C-alpha positions in Angstrom: 23.1 32.3 19.9 19.5 33.4 20.2 20.5 37.1 19.9 22.0 36.4 16.4 19.1 34.2 15.2 18.0 35.3 11.7 14.8 34.2 10.0 16.9 32.2 7.5 18.6 30.3 10.3 15.4 29.7 12.2 13.8 28.4 9.0 16.8 26.1 8.3 16.6 24.7 11.8 12.8 24.1 11.3 13.5 22.5 8.0 16.1 20.1 9.6 13.7 19.1 12.3 10.9 18.6 9.7 13.2 16.6 7.5 14.1 14.3 10.3 10.4 13.6 11.0 9.9 13.1 7.2 12.7 10.5 7.1 11.1 8.6 10.0 7.7 8.7 8.3 9.1 7.6 5.0 10.9 4.7 6.7 7.7 3.5 8.3 5.9 3.7 5.0 8.6 1.8 3.1 9.6 -0.8 5.7 6.4 -1.4 7.7 3.1 -0.1 6.3 3.8 -0.4 2.5 6.6 -3.0 2.1 8.0 -3.5 -1.3 6.9 -4.3 -3.9 3.5 -2.7 -3.0 4.7 0.9 -2.4 3.8 2.1 -5.9 0.9 -0.3 -6.6 -1.0 0.9 -3.5 -0.3 4.6 -4.3 2.0 5.2 -1.4 4.5 7.2 -3.4 1.9 9.9 -4.0 0.9 9.8 -0.3 4.4 10.1 1.0 5.2 13.0 -1.5 2.2 14.9 -0.3 2.8 14.1 3.4 6.5 14.9 3.4 6.0 17.8 1.1 3.6 19.5 3.4 5.8 18.7 6.4 8.9 20.1 4.7 7.3 23.1 3.1 4.5 24.5 5.3 6.3 24.8 8.6 9.7 26.1 7.5 8.1 28.5 5.0 5.8 30.0 7.6 8.8 30.3 9.9 10.8 32.1 7.2 7.9 34.5 6.6 6.9 35.2 10.3 10.2 34.9 12.2 11.7 38.2 13.4 13.8 38.2 16.6 12.2 40.4 19.2 8.9 40.6 17.4 5.9 40.8 19.8 3.9 37.6 19.8 6.7 35.6 18.2 6.3 32.7 20.6 2.5 32.6 19.8 3.2 32.6 16.1 5.7 29.8 16.3 3.3 27.8 18.5 0.5 28.2 15.9 2.9 27.1 13.1 3.9 24.0 15.1 0.3 23.1 15.8 -0.7 23.6 12.1 2.2 21.4 11.1 1.4 18.7 13.6 -2.3 18.8 12.6 -1.3 18.4 8.9 1.0 15.5 9.8 -1.6 13.7 11.9 -4.2 14.1 9.2 -1.8 12.8 6.5 -0.8 9.9 8.6 -4.4 8.9 9.2 -5.0 8.9 5.4 -1.8 6.8 4.9 -2.8 4.3 7.6 -6.4 3.9 6.2 -4.9 3.2 2.8 -2.2 0.7 4.0 -2.3 -2.8 2.5 -3.7 -5.4 4.9 -4.5 -8.5 2.9 -3.0 -10.1 -0.3 -6.0 -12.2 -1.5 -5.9 -15.0 -4.0 -9.4 -15.0 -5.5 -10.7 -16.9 -8.6 -8.2 -15.8 -11.3 -6.3 -13.0 -9.7 -4.3 -11.7 -6.7 -5.8 -8.6 -5.0 -4.0 -6.2 -2.8 -6.6 -5.0 -0.3 -6.2 -1.8 1.7 -7.6 -1.2 5.2 -10.1 1.3 3.8 -11.4 -1.3 1.3 -13.0 -3.4 4.0 -16.1 -2.2 5.8 -16.0 -2.7 9.6 -19.2 -4.8 9.4 -17.6 -7.1 6.8 -14.4 -7.3 8.9 -16.3 -8.5 11.9 -17.7 -11.4 9.8 -14.2 -12.8 9.1 -14.3 -16.6 8.9 -11.6 -16.9 11.6 -10.2 -14.4 14.3 -7.1 -13.9 12.1 -9.3 -12.4 9.4 -11.1 -10.1 11.7 -8.2 -7.8 12.3 -6.2 -5.5 10.0 -2.4 -6.0 9.7 0.0 -3.3 10.7 3.1 -4.7 9.1 2.3 -5.5 5.5 -0.4 -7.6 3.9 -1.3 -11.1 5.1 -1.5 -13.7 2.4 -5.0 -15.4 2.3 -7.3 -17.0 -0.2 -11.0 -16.3 -0.9 -13.3 -19.1 -1.8 -16.6 -18.8 -3.7 -19.5 -20.0 -1.6 -21.2 -23.2 -2.7 -24.8 -22.2 -1.9 -26.7 -20.6 -4.8 -28.2 -17.9 -2.5 -24.8 -16.9 -1.2 -23.4 -16.8 -4.8 -26.3 -14.5 -5.9 -25.7 -12.3 -2.9 -22.0 -12.1 -3.8 -22.9 -11.2 -7.4 -25.0 -8.3 -6.3 -22.3 -7.2 -3.8 -19.7 -7.2 -6.5 -21.9 -5.0 -8.7 -22.0 -2.6 -5.8 -18.2 -2.6 -5.6 -17.7 -5.1 -2.8 -16.2 -8.1 -4.5 -15.1 -11.3 -2.8 -11.6 -10.0 -2.0 -12.9 -7.4 0.4 -15.3 -9.8 2.2 -13.3 -11.6 5.0 -16.2 -14.1 5.6 -15.0 -15.8 2.4 -11.3 -15.9 3.4 -9.6 -19.2 3.7 -5.9 -20.3 4.1 -4.1 -19.5 0.8 -2.9 -23.1 0.4 -6.5 -24.3 0.0 -7.1 -22.3 -3.1 -3.6 -22.3 -4.6 -4.4 -25.2 -7.0 -7.4 -23.3 -8.5 -5.2 -20.2 -9.0 -2.5 -22.3 -10.7 -5.1 -23.8 -13.1 -5.9 -20.2 -14.3 -2.3 -18.9 -14.2 -0.3 -18.2 -17.4 3.2 -19.2 -18.3 6.0 -16.6 -18.5 6.4 -17.4 -22.2 2.9 -16.2 -22.9 3.9 -12.6 -22.1 3.8 -10.6 -25.3 4.9 -7.1 -24.2 8.7 -6.7 -24.6 9.2 -4.3 -21.6 7.1 -6.6 -19.3 9.1 -9.7 -20.5 12.4 -7.8 -19.6 11.0 -6.9 -16.2 10.0 -10.5 -15.6 13.4 -11.8 -16.7 15.1 -9.4 -14.2 12.8 -10.6 -11.5 13.5 -14.3 -12.2 17.2 -13.6 -11.9 16.8 -11.8 -8.5 14.7 -14.7 -7.1 16.9 -17.4 -8.7 13.9 -18.9 -10.6 13.5 -20.4 -14.0 10.8 -19.7 -16.6 9.6 -23.3 -16.2 9.3 -22.8 -12.4 7.1 -19.7 -12.5 3.7 -18.7 -13.7 1.8 -15.5 -13.3 -1.6 -13.9 -12.5 -2.8 -10.3 -12.5 -2.2 -8.4 -9.3 -5.0 -6.0 -8.8 -4.1 -2.9 -6.7 -5.5 0.5 -5.9 -3.3 2.6 -8.2 -1.5 0.2 -10.6 -2.2 -3.4 -11.6 0.9 -5.6 -11.9 1.9 -9.2 -12.6 2.3 -11.5 -9.7 4.8 -14.3 -10.3 3.8 -17.6 -8.6 5.7 -20.8 -7.9 4.4 -23.2 -10.5 4.3 -26.0 -8.0 3.0 -24.5 -4.8 1.2 -21.5 -6.2 2.9 -19.2 -3.6 3.5 -15.6 -4.7 7.1 -14.9 -5.4 7.4 -11.4 -6.8 5.2 -8.6 -8.1 6.5 -7.2 -11.4 5.5 -3.9 -13.0 3.6 -4.3 -16.3 0.1 -4.4 -17.7 -1.3 -7.8 -16.8 -4.3 -7.3 -19.1 -2.3 -6.6 -22.2 0.5 -9.1 -21.6 
């Protein structure tokens, strides 16, 4: 009953509501915007901890501090708390959405996980096909990136890379992945070349889960926002099979 509502009960109710919202947001992150295995590589674990932490702590804590049944202006206080919490949630979601993976790009000698914020709107508008001029909302699209043949274009790309805009964030160079798969396979390394014991064990577990053999798999570095990994590729088609935690530069 409202007449018996204590500040602890009010805070508990607020926490339950906030927790439900947090579960929905976490599900969207894990299942839609940052599908496995890119959740950690793209830094989403830190984002969700911050987002859900603020959602779970700020609102209920303020309710616990300010709630007192019969207090003048209580409705106003609770409205302000709700607006602050909604504002924090909206801002956090905007950061999450700007950082979501939108393209998985095979380029030269690596696979790059590209986030929405990595691609400038002007570069996106120059995508080589309509499919490359929009940003995915349900996980990264697999594409390739091909070096231009013209010397002037290569020089322009070189200077662009020095400025931090390498080929993987320039959709005008995107092509179907299948057209560059052979070039990636030529630069890929065999599983037996992995020297780090922990990485070898992680790869062995991945091979078991995807029912693949060492002979049927090669790997390239997966370059991501937070943590680089190893990307296992089918040794015949070059298609990505599984990202595995490990240092691709020391393996």
